[in-house]
NUVEXBA-62608 format. One record per residue (C-alpha): residue number from 1; residue in one letter; y, x, z. Coordinates in pm, whole numbers, m for minus. Example, Ala and Ser with C-alpha at 12.3 -4.5 7.8 and 13.67 -1.06 7.14 Angstrom:
n:1&res:A&north:m450&east:1230&up:780
n:2&res:S&north:m106&east:1367&up:714
This chain:
n:1&res:M&north:11673&east:8671&up:13453
n:2&res:V&north:11507&east:8555&up:13773
n:3&res:R&north:11217&east:8417&up:13572
n:4&res:G&north:11162&east:8753&up:13398
n:5&res:T&north:11165&east:8937&up:13728
n:6&res:G&north:10903&east:8704&up:13872
n:7&res:L&north:10681&east:8757&up:13567
n:8&res:R&north:10699&east:9136&up:13608
n:9&res:Q&north:10616&east:9105&up:13977
n:10&res:S&north:10318&east:8883&up:13897
n:11&res:R&north:10184&east:9140&up:13652
n:12&res:A&north:10234&east:9419&up:13906
n:13&res:F&north:10044&east:9224&up:14167
n:14&res:K&north:9756&east:9167&up:13924
n:15&res:R&north:9735&east:9541&up:13845
n:16&res:L&north:9734&east:9624&up:14214
n:17&res:A&north:9464&east:9365&up:14281
n:18&res:T&north:9254&east:9513&up:13999
n:19&res:L&north:9298&east:9860&up:14150
n:20&res:G&north:9189&east:9732&up:14492
n:21&res:L&north:8881&east:9567&up:14342
n:22&res:C&north:8790&east:9893&up:14165
n:23&res:L&north:8821&east:10093&up:14483
n:24&res:S&north:8627&east:9852&up:14702
n:25&res:L&north:8344&east:9776&up:14460
n:26&res:S&north:8282&east:10098&up:14270
n:27&res:A&north:8397&east:10365&up:14517
n:28&res:C&north:8623&east:10534&up:14263
n:29&res:Q&north:8676&east:10842&up:14487
n:30&res:I&north:9050&east:10775&up:14496
n:31&res:V&north:9012&east:10676&up:14861
n:32&res:P&north:9022&east:10984&up:15090
n:33&res:S&north:8698&east:11043&up:15282
n:34&res:Q&north:8519&east:11296&up:15503
n:35&res:G&north:8194&east:11280&up:15308
n:36&res:P&north:7949&east:11051&up:15130
n:37&res:L&north:7853&east:10701&up:15232
n:38&res:T&north:7502&east:10623&up:15355
n:39&res:S&north:7422&east:10454&up:15023
n:40&res:Q&north:7528&east:10763&up:14828
n:41&res:I&north:7304&east:10996&up:15028
n:42&res:V&north:7009&east:10759&up:14992
n:43&res:D&north:7070&east:10712&up:14618
n:44&res:N&north:7097&east:11087&up:14550
n:45&res:A&north:6789&east:11186&up:14750
n:46&res:G&north:6502&east:11321&up:14543
n:47&res:R&north:6698&east:11306&up:14217
n:48&res:S&north:6754&east:11594&up:13978
n:49&res:A&north:7079&east:11700&up:13814
n:50&res:K&north:6962&east:11536&up:13492
n:51&res:E&north:6894&east:11205&up:13665
n:52&res:L&north:7238&east:11217&up:13829
n:53&res:S&north:7409&east:11334&up:13508
n:54&res:L&north:7551&east:11633&up:13692
n:55&res:P&north:7559&east:11998&up:13576
n:56&res:H&north:7433&east:12126&up:13912
n:57&res:T&north:7297&east:11960&up:14224
n:58&res:T&north:7071&east:12038&up:14519
n:59&res:V&north:6748&east:11843&up:14500
n:60&res:F&north:6670&east:11734&up:14855
n:61&res:A&north:6419&east:11514&up:15030
n:62&res:L&north:6511&east:11217&up:15249
n:63&res:M&north:6298&east:11114&up:15547
n:64&res:P&north:6376&east:10797&up:15746
n:65&res:M&north:6292&east:10883&up:16106
n:66&res:D&north:6070&east:10708&up:16355
n:67&res:T&north:5904&east:10822&up:16678
n:68&res:P&north:5571&east:10941&up:16524
n:69&res:T&north:5753&east:11152&up:16266
n:70&res:A&north:5982&east:11299&up:16531
n:71&res:R&north:5679&east:11396&up:16740
n:72&res:L&north:5509&east:11547&up:16435
n:73&res:L&north:5818&east:11761&up:16370
n:74&res:S&north:5819&east:11872&up:16734
n:75&res:Q&north:5458&east:11986&up:16703
n:76&res:Y&north:5534&east:12194&up:16395
n:77&res:R&north:5843&east:12339&up:16558
n:78&res:S&north:5630&east:12463&up:16847
n:79&res:R&north:5387&east:12651&up:16620
n:80&res:T&north:5597&east:12799&up:16342
n:81&res:L&north:5444&east:13148&up:16364
n:82&res:N&north:5093&east:13013&up:16410
n:83&res:T&north:5132&east:12790&up:16105
n:84&res:R&north:5279&east:13069&up:15894
n:85&res:F&north:5051&east:13358&up:15990
n:86&res:G&north:4765&east:13213&up:16192
n:87&res:F&north:4704&east:13313&up:16552
n:88&res:G&north:4476&east:13605&up:16455
n:89&res:N&north:4283&east:13824&up:16695
n:90&res:G&north:4270&east:14187&up:16794
n:91&res:K&north:3924&east:14256&up:16659
n:92&res:S&north:4006&east:14142&up:16305
n:93&res:S&north:4249&east:14432&up:16260
n:94&res:A&north:4085&east:14693&up:16486
n:95&res:A&north:4012&east:14935&up:16205
n:96&res:I&north:4069&east:15309&up:16188
n:97&res:G&north:4341&east:15418&up:15950
n:98&res:V&north:4490&east:15727&up:15787
n:99&res:G&north:4661&east:15954&up:16040
n:100&res:D&north:4465&east:15826&up:16341
n:101&res:Q&north:4351&east:16088&up:16592
n:102&res:L&north:3987&east:16063&up:16695
n:103&res:K&north:3779&east:16243&up:16953
n:104&res:I&north:3417&east:16289&up:16850
n:105&res:T&north:3158&east:16363&up:17123
n:106&res:I&north:2800&east:16449&up:17017
n:107&res:F&north:2511&east:16455&up:17264
n:108&res:E&north:2166&east:16610&up:17218
n:109&res:A&north:1849&east:16562&up:17421
n:110&res:G&north:1734&east:16925&up:17401
n:111&res:S&north:1893&east:17252&up:17505
n:112&res:D&north:1835&east:17430&up:17177
n:113&res:G&north:1988&east:17186&up:16931
n:114&res:L&north:2272&east:17216&up:16683
n:115&res:F&north:2535&east:17152&up:16945
n:116&res:S&north:2358&east:17191&up:17283
n:117&res:T&north:2299&east:17502&up:17491
n:118&res:A&north:2138&east:17579&up:17824
n:119&res:D&north:2473&east:17507&up:17990
n:120&res:T&north:2571&east:17185&up:17812
n:121&res:K&north:2411&east:16923&up:17596
n:122&res:Q&north:2726&east:16794&up:17432
n:123&res:I&north:3020&east:16903&up:17224
n:124&res:S&north:3357&east:16738&up:17171
n:125&res:F&north:3620&east:16799&up:16903
n:126&res:D&north:3927&east:16625&up:16768
n:127&res:L&north:4003&east:16527&up:16411
n:128&res:V&north:4277&east:16350&up:16221
n:129&res:V&north:4185&east:16104&up:15949
n:130&res:Q&north:4304&east:16256&up:15622
n:131&res:P&north:4507&east:16085&up:15348
n:132&res:D&north:4187&east:16010&up:15159
n:133&res:G&north:4054&east:15825&up:15463
n:134&res:T&north:3789&east:16082&up:15557
n:135&res:G&north:3726&east:16345&up:15823
n:136&res:A&north:3483&east:16641&up:15836
n:137&res:I&north:3189&east:16635&up:16081
n:138&res:P&north:2976&east:16951&up:16120
n:139&res:Y&north:2634&east:16922&up:15953
n:140&res:V&north:2725&east:16579&up:15824
n:141&res:G&north:3011&east:16653&up:15587
n:142&res:D&north:3303&east:16428&up:15499
n:143&res:V&north:3273&east:16091&up:15668
n:144&res:R&north:3485&east:15789&up:15570
n:145&res:F&north:3676&east:15656&up:15869
n:146&res:A&north:3961&east:15450&up:15720
n:147&res:G&north:3886&east:15079&up:15724
n:148&res:R&north:3598&east:15113&up:15968
n:149&res:T&north:3573&east:15023&up:16334
n:150&res:L&north:3487&east:15280&up:16600
n:151&res:A&north:3134&east:15139&up:16621
n:152&res:Q&north:3086&east:15168&up:16245
n:153&res:A&north:3213&east:15528&up:16248
n:154&res:R&north:2976&east:15612&up:16533
n:155&res:A&north:2678&east:15466&up:16346
n:156&res:T&north:2764&east:15664&up:16032
n:157&res:I&north:2787&east:15997&up:16215
n:158&res:K&north:2470&east:15931&up:16413
n:159&res:A&north:2279&east:15848&up:16096
n:160&res:G&north:2405&east:16169&up:15932
n:161&res:L&north:2271&east:16380&up:16224
n:162&res:E&north:1924&east:16226&up:16228
n:163&res:G&north:1665&east:16493&up:16148
n:164&res:K&north:1916&east:16771&up:16212
n:165&res:A&north:2012&east:16735&up:16577
n:166&res:V&north:1776&east:16671&up:16868
n:167&res:Q&north:1782&east:16297&up:16937
n:168&res:P&north:2157&east:16280&up:16874
n:169&res:D&north:2396&east:16027&up:17017
n:170&res:V&north:2765&east:15993&up:16936
n:171&res:I&north:3081&east:15857&up:17099
n:172&res:V&north:3399&east:15804&up:16892
n:173&res:T&north:3723&east:15756&up:17086
n:174&res:A&north:4066&east:15675&up:16945
n:175&res:M&north:4323&east:15917&up:17089
n:176&res:G&north:4615&east:15820&up:16867
n:177&res:T&north:4672&east:15526&up:16632
n:178&res:A&north:4937&east:15647&up:16391
n:179&res:S&north:4817&east:15397&up:16129
n:180&res:R&north:4848&east:15108&up:16370
n:181&res:T&north:5223&east:15078&up:16417
n:182&res:V&north:5479&east:14807&up:16373
n:183&res:T&north:5854&east:14831&up:16338
n:184&res:V&north:6056&east:14661&up:16611
n:185&res:S&north:6434&east:14664&up:16573
n:186&res:G&north:6746&east:14467&up:16658
n:187&res:A&north:6827&east:14327&up:17002
n:188&res:V&north:6567&east:14530&up:17195
n:189&res:N&north:6618&east:14811&up:17443
n:190&res:A&north:6399&east:15070&up:17267
n:191&res:A&north:6373&east:15000&up:16894
n:192&res:G&north:6133&east:15205&up:16686
n:193&res:L&north:5774&east:15237&up:16566
n:194&res:I&north:5549&east:15075&up:16824
n:195&res:P&north:5175&east:15161&up:16833
n:196&res:I&north:4917&east:14886&up:16854
n:197&res:S&north:4600&east:14941&up:17049
n:198&res:L&north:4262&east:14895&up:16885
n:199&res:N&north:4210&east:14597&up:17113
n:200&res:G&north:4505&east:14429&up:16943
n:201&res:D&north:4849&east:14343&up:17082
n:202&res:Q&north:5025&east:14010&up:17078
n:203&res:L&north:5389&east:13960&up:16984
n:204&res:A&north:5525&east:13945&up:17340
n:205&res:E&north:5339&east:14266&up:17428
n:206&res:V&north:5483&east:14448&up:17128
n:207&res:I&north:5837&east:14337&up:17219
n:208&res:A&north:5775&east:14456&up:17577
n:209&res:K&north:5666&east:14797&up:17443
n:210&res:A&north:6001&east:14812&up:17264
n:211&res:G&north:6180&east:14773&up:17598
n:212&res:G&north:6211&east:14395&up:17586
n:213&res:N&north:6488&east:14180&up:17441
n:214&res:N&north:6843&east:14227&up:17568
n:215&res:A&north:6967&east:13868&up:17533
n:216&res:Q&north:6876&east:13528&up:17670
n:217&res:P&north:6542&east:13406&up:17526
n:218&res:Y&north:6699&east:13086&up:17392
n:219&res:E&north:6966&east:13295&up:17215
n:220&res:T&north:6723&east:13546&up:17062
n:221&res:Q&north:6584&east:13484&up:16716
n:222&res:V&north:6258&east:13666&up:16646
n:223&res:T&north:6183&east:13729&up:16279
n:224&res:V&north:5831&east:13840&up:16182
n:225&res:M&north:5771&east:13982&up:15834
n:226&res:R&north:5417&east:14036&up:15707
n:227&res:G&north:5399&east:14122&up:15340
n:228&res:K&north:5587&east:13847&up:15158
n:229&res:K&north:5563&east:13603&up:15447
n:230&res:V&north:5862&east:13559&up:15679
n:231&res:A&north:5908&east:13329&up:15977
n:232&res:R&north:6175&east:13294&up:16246
n:233&res:V&north:6146&east:13144&up:16593
n:234&res:L&north:6332&east:13157&up:16919
n:235&res:Y&north:6193&east:13401&up:17172
n:236&res:S&north:6186&east:13113&up:17420
n:237&res:S&north:5936&east:12935&up:17192
n:238&res:I&north:5700&east:13234&up:17218
n:239&res:I&north:5728&east:13226&up:17597
n:240&res:E&north:5682&east:12851&up:17628
n:241&res:N&north:5401&east:12810&up:17376
n:242&res:S&north:5103&east:13048&up:17393
n:243&res:S&north:4994&east:12957&up:17039
n:244&res:E&north:5315&east:13118&up:16909
n:245&res:N&north:5233&east:13449&up:17080
n:246&res:I&north:5035&east:13558&up:16775
n:247&res:Y&north:4850&east:13885&up:16727
n:248&res:I&north:5054&east:14147&up:16546
n:249&res:Y&north:4896&east:14349&up:16265
n:250&res:P&north:4971&east:14706&up:16153
n:251&res:G&north:5264&east:14716&up:15914
n:252&res:D&north:5432&east:14403&up:16051
n:253&res:Q&north:5808&east:14418&up:16090
n:254&res:I&north:5972&east:14246&up:16385
n:255&res:F&north:6345&east:14195&up:16415
n:256&res:L&north:6525&east:14044&up:16714
n:257&res:A&north:6882&east:13920&up:16692
n:258&res:R&north:7112&east:13763&up:16945
n:259&res:D&north:7200&east:13440&up:16776
n:260&res:P&north:7359&east:13171&up:16992
n:261&res:Q&north:7211&east:12838&up:16891
n:262&res:T&north:7470&east:12616&up:16726
n:263&res:F&north:7488&east:12296&up:16526
n:264&res:T&north:7772&east:12142&up:16329
n:265&res:V&north:7889&east:11781&up:16350
n:266&res:L&north:8075&east:11626&up:16057
n:267&res:G&north:8182&east:11283&up:15943
n:268&res:E&north:8283&east:10998&up:16169
n:269&res:A&north:8218&east:11176&up:16498
n:270&res:I&north:8493&east:11179&up:16756
n:271&res:S&north:8524&east:11551&up:16692
n:272&res:N&north:8415&east:11751&up:16387
n:273&res:K&north:8319&east:12094&up:16512
n:274&res:R&north:8058&east:12363&up:16563
n:275&res:V&north:7886&east:12332&up:16901
n:276&res:E&north:7671&east:12576&up:17099
n:277&res:F&north:7348&east:12447&up:17252
n:278&res:G&north:7407&east:12603&up:17592
n:279&res:S&north:7037&east:12555&up:17672
n:280&res:S&north:6694&east:12640&up:17538
n:281&res:S&north:6653&east:12307&up:17357
n:282&res:L&north:6857&east:12008&up:17246
n:283&res:N&north:6769&east:11668&up:17103
n:284&res:L&north:6976&east:11457&up:16866
n:285&res:A&north:7107&east:11221&up:17135
n:286&res:E&north:7231&east:11516&up:17342
n:287&res:A&north:7385&east:11685&up:17038
n:288&res:V&north:7586&east:11378&up:16937
n:289&res:A&north:7702&east:11338&up:17298
n:290&res:L&north:7817&east:11702&up:17310
n:291&res:A&north:8034&east:11633&up:17006
n:292&res:G&north:8190&east:11332&up:17175
n:293&res:G&north:7978&east:11063&up:17008
n:294&res:G&north:8058&east:10855&up:16705
n:295&res:S&north:8360&east:10635&up:16643
n:296&res:D&north:8254&east:10274&up:16716
n:297&res:S&north:8502&east:10132&up:16467
n:298&res:R&north:8416&east:10370&up:16182
n:299&res:V&north:8060&east:10503&up:16197
n:300&res:D&north:7773&east:10339&up:16008
n:301&res:A&north:7488&east:10285&up:16258
n:302&res:N&north:7238&east:10334&up:15975
n:303&res:G&north:7412&east:10652&up:15866
n:304&res:Y&north:7318&east:10917&up:16121
n:305&res:F&north:7182&east:11214&up:15923
n:306&res:V&north:7053&east:11562&up:16002
n:307&res:F&north:7070&east:11811&up:15713
n:308&res:R&north:6819&east:12093&up:15749
n:309&res:F&north:6611&east:12355&up:15568
n:310&res:E&north:6243&east:12322&up:15668
n:311&res:Q&north:5935&east:12536&up:15617
n:312&res:R&north:5710&east:12433&up:15331
n:313&res:E&north:5429&east:12335&up:15569
n:314&res:V&north:5659&east:12097&up:15756
n:315&res:I&north:5789&east:11933&up:15438
n:316&res:E&north:5433&east:11874&up:15318
n:317&res:A&north:5337&east:11729&up:15656
n:318&res:V&north:5618&east:11472&up:15675
n:319&res:L&north:5642&east:11381&up:15306
n:320&res:G&north:5290&east:11443&up:15179
n:321&res:R&north:5187&east:11716&up:14937
n:322&res:E&north:5208&east:11495&up:14629
n:323&res:K&north:5567&east:11390&up:14701
n:324&res:F&north:5661&east:11750&up:14772
n:325&res:Q&north:5517&east:11864&up:14439
n:326&res:Q&north:5718&east:11596&up:14262
n:327&res:L&north:6037&east:11727&up:14422
n:328&res:L&north:5950&east:12082&up:14318
n:329&res:A&north:5905&east:11960&up:13960
n:330&res:K&north:6255&east:11811&up:13977
n:331&res:G&north:6407&east:12143&up:14080
n:332&res:M&north:6393&east:12158&up:14460
n:333&res:E&north:6446&east:12523&up:14555
n:334&res:P&north:6392&east:12719&up:14878
n:335&res:D&north:6641&east:12933&up:15065
n:336&res:E&north:6590&east:13303&up:15144
n:337&res:F&north:6341&east:13216&up:15418
n:338&res:D&north:6129&east:12998&up:15189
n:339&res:R&north:6260&east:12680&up:15350
n:340&res:Y&north:6340&east:12360&up:15160
n:341&res:P&north:6630&east:12112&up:15196
n:342&res:I&north:6558&east:11782&up:15366
n:343&res:V&north:6776&east:11513&up:15519
n:344&res:Y&north:6652&east:11308&up:15816
n:345&res:Q&north:6800&east:10959&up:15844
n:346&res:F&north:6835&east:10767&up:16171
n:347&res:D&north:6906&east:10396&up:16205
n:348&res:M&north:7084&east:10376&up:16539
n:349&res:S&north:7110&east:9995&up:16520
n:350&res:K&north:6739&east:9961&up:16606
n:351&res:P&north:6646&east:9904&up:16972
n:352&res:D&north:6416&east:10209&up:16983
n:353&res:S&north:6663&east:10439&up:16808
n:354&res:L&north:6752&east:10631&up:17124
n:355&res:F&north:6386&east:10708&up:17188
n:356&res:V&north:6359&east:10847&up:16836
n:357&res:A&north:6675&east:11052&up:16891
n:358&res:Q&north:6534&east:11192&up:17216
n:359&res:N&north:6213&east:11300&up:17044
n:360&res:F&north:6399&east:11471&up:16759
n:361&res:R&north:6481&east:11831&up:16848
n:362&res:I&north:6782&east:11995&up:16688
n:363&res:N&north:6738&east:12333&up:16518
n:364&res:S&north:7003&east:12600&up:16512
n:365&res:R&north:7235&east:12562&up:16211
n:366&res:D&north:7152&east:12195&up:16166
n:367&res:V&north:7433&east:11981&up:16026
n:368&res:I&north:7463&east:11639&up:16189
n:369&res:Y&north:7655&east:11399&up:15968
n:370&res:L&north:7776&east:11056&up:16077
n:371&res:S&north:7855&east:10847&up:15773
n:372&res:R&north:8146&east:10605&up:15773
n:373&res:H&north:8091&east:10231&up:15749
n:374&res:P&north:8173&east:10081&up:15403
n:375&res:T&north:8443&east:9863&up:15558
n:376&res:V&north:8639&east:10177&up:15638
n:377&res:D&north:8696&east:10234&up:15266
n:378&res:M&north:8796&east:9871&up:15222
n:379&res:A&north:9055&east:9912&up:15496
n:380&res:K&north:9190&east:10220&up:15321
n:381&res:V&north:9210&east:10028&up:14991
n:382&res:I&north:9405&east:9752&up:15159
n:383&res:A&north:9644&east:10009&up:15306
n:384&res:I&north:9692&east:10171&up:14964
n:385&res:V&north:9751&east:9835&up:14794
n:386&res:Q&north:9981&east:9699&up:15063
n:387&res:G&north:10226&east:9986&up:15014
n:388&res:P&north:10324&east:9903&up:14653
n:389&res:I&north:10314&east:9529&up:14728
n:390&res:S&north:10556&east:9573&up:15017
n:391&res:L&north:10777&east:9787&up:14796
n:392&res:A&north:10772&east:9527&up:14517
n:393&res:S&north:10849&east:9252&up:14766
n:394&res:S&north:11145&east:9448&up:14905
n:395&res:I&north:11282&east:9507&up:14554
n:396&res:S&north:11242&east:9133&up:14479
n:397&res:N&north:11431&east:9040&up:14794
n:398&res:I&north:11713&east:9276&up:14703
n:399&res:A&north:11728&east:9150&up:14344
n:400&res:N&north:11708&east:8787&up:14449
n:401&res:P&north:11892&east:8747&up:14777
């Protein structure tokens, strides 16, 4: 009887040992965890659902970080609008449009011309550019104004009066620019249609015309929409970097929103939570410190990750266009702002890792993930296995006092 009991116990121990080996070597997902291991993130990066034998998966890029790459990202961060739309200039869009109010002044050298008298040698009149883009000028007829500059309109009218008026000269003045408006809405003090001067207005000037923003600059997201292009930046970025204060074009839509900057920390951090920046900028080292740091006994030093959606231009810059095209072919998809998923990996065991972390600026809505060390799972396996073994040993002691 005792011999049979010992045989059963031996078999039980073998099954438990096999279970422990399975858990420690093949990560059978029976062990509870707060997220993937470093090796799992690295293995899944850049792979399609077909390659992973999964019905659905997000194809994402992985970028191991170093100081040059962190600096490159910082440069792109500081010129998001410039990269997306170009800086522009006022003259490139200084064209007359439908609905604009113009004042036309015609001068003549003689006192007996078409428009001059003994008392005055000039005449002025107002006109509004019609829906077909034209306006009527006496003795000239319908003149096209839409799409032309003031100088071009002046030259056209002057040429039409040659041979009719006495040495004519013309001045064209814009009195109202109904065609040159942008929509400014959201967290401003006077939302509405804002006119743009023919000299051109920059983004900060347009926001000022709308009464200015009503929240802290580092908590104000500015979204600029031009056709199908959309870009978002912090208002503080526009103030700090003159290249982001781009020229605004007629028809642009600008939306300001109070949006406290936050990031989320998950994994083996001391505290898993959502954290507010509390300042205009934040780097990775500061962000991890705000969350309480990582657990020395649990975190994988090579497993510090930042999950983010980046603009296409940034992805191409850090990965290379060819690599980006390969990811697109595998099914990488953008979000609603035409941004693509990428994961930045930091090896905090390297001596220069803190310099890299200081150069890496956190974006709002970033997810910082601290992966657990593989030995953590082994410890959990041992704890799971020890329970049944202790129970079996207790039963054996009772059965065989």
